[in-house]
N, C-alpha and C positions, 0 to 999 in steps of 0.2 A: 231604459233610462229615458226620461222625458225632460225636455227643456221648458222652463217656466215661460209664461207669456212675457214677463219683464226682460228675461235674458234674450228672448228672440227679438224683442223690440230694440234692445241695446245693440245686438249683433247687426240687425238691419241698419240701424242708425250709423254704426261704425263703418259698414260696407258702403253706405251712401256717401259718407264723408270721404272715404278713400277714393271713391269714384269721382267725386267732385274735385278733389285735389289733383287727381291724375289728369282729368280733362282740362282743368284750368292751367296746370303747369306743364302739361305734356304738349304733344303736337297738334291737338285739336284746336281749331279756330272757333270763336263764338258763332252761334247761329246768326246768320245774316251778314257776317264779315266777308269782305272781298277776298279773293285768293291771294296767296303770297306773291308779291311782285317778282317778275323775272327781268333779266337785263334789258329786254326790249321795252319795258314800261318806262316812260320818262320820269316817273316818281321813284324808280328803283335807286337805292343807294349802293354805291360800290363798296362802302365800308361796313354799313349796317342798316337795318330796317326795323322799324317798330310800328306795331299796329296800335293805334290809339282809338279811344271812343269818347263820346260826350256823356257817358254814364255819370249821373249825378249833376250834370250841367245841361242836360237836354232841355230845349225850349219848344220843340214842336211835337212832342209825344212819341218820337221815334229815335231809338238809339242809333247813332251814326258811327261808322267806323272809317278810319283813314290810315293807310300805310304812309309812313313818313320815312324817307330815305336820307341817309347821311353819306356825303362824298368826302367829308373831312374826317380823318382819323382823330384829330384833336377834339373836334366837336363831338364825335361819337364817344370818346373816352370821357369827356365832360358829362355827357348825358348819363353814361353808366355810373359815374362817380356820384351823381346827384341821387342815386338810388331810384331813378325814374320818377322823381317828384318835381313839382314846380310847373314850368311852362315850356312849351316846345313850339317852334314856329320857323318861318322863313318867308321868302317872297312868294306870293300867291300867283299861280299860273292857272288860267282858265283852260280847261280841257274837257270836252264833251265825252271823251272816252274814259275819264276817271269816274269811279263810282259816285262821287259827290259832285262832279262837274268841275273840280279843281284839284290841285295838289300843291304842296310846298316844294319849291325848287331845291333839289338835294344839294346843290352847290352853296345854298344860303342857309340851310337848316342848322339851328342852334337850340340849345336848351338852357334854361336859367331858373334860379330860385326866385328871382325878382326881375320884373321888366317894367318899362314905362307904362303907366296905366292907359295912356292913349293908344298904345299898340296892342292892348289885350282885347280879345274877342272870344267867340266860341265857334264851333263847327257850324252850327245852324245859321248864324248871320252870314258867314262866308258862303255856305251852300245856297242860301236864298238869293244872293246877289254877288257872285264871285267877281264879276267885272269891276265892281266898285272897290274891291280890295286889291285887284291886280294892277300892275304898272306903277306901284308906289316905290319910292326909293328907300323904304324901310321894311323890316320884317313885321309880320303880324304873328301874335302869339296866342295859343289856346291852352287851356289847362291840360296837364299831362295826366291822362287816365290810361295807363298802359295795359293792353290786353295780351300782347305777345311781343317778344324781342326775337328778332331773326338775325 
């Protein structure tokens, strides 16, 4: 019994799709993503953590990844209720040990469908000059492109 070329191609395509779905929904992190935060990391959230990227919003030709931690269970539940769409942000903290040189303070992290336009930015502008975003009395928000929820 032989399998036609079309059937083999369809089978390979199906297997490739299953592998893609497994890798993106399972435990694997995207290539280039920082490791899952641990409690010793200052960006670690005690209630939940989400890996975001600037995929689709990239300005420098490199996809950046950032773990965002939540210390508020209310804010975490709001994030989950938004089905991980919209904006996510908090107060920017400059930290040379963070993969992008900054993180959002987990005590201030929130998500929203709508934010004030003047508080919206992207990962690249913050990465390029985190000090200019730090020390403000308001949160900065970036588009939510969720890569992994932890």
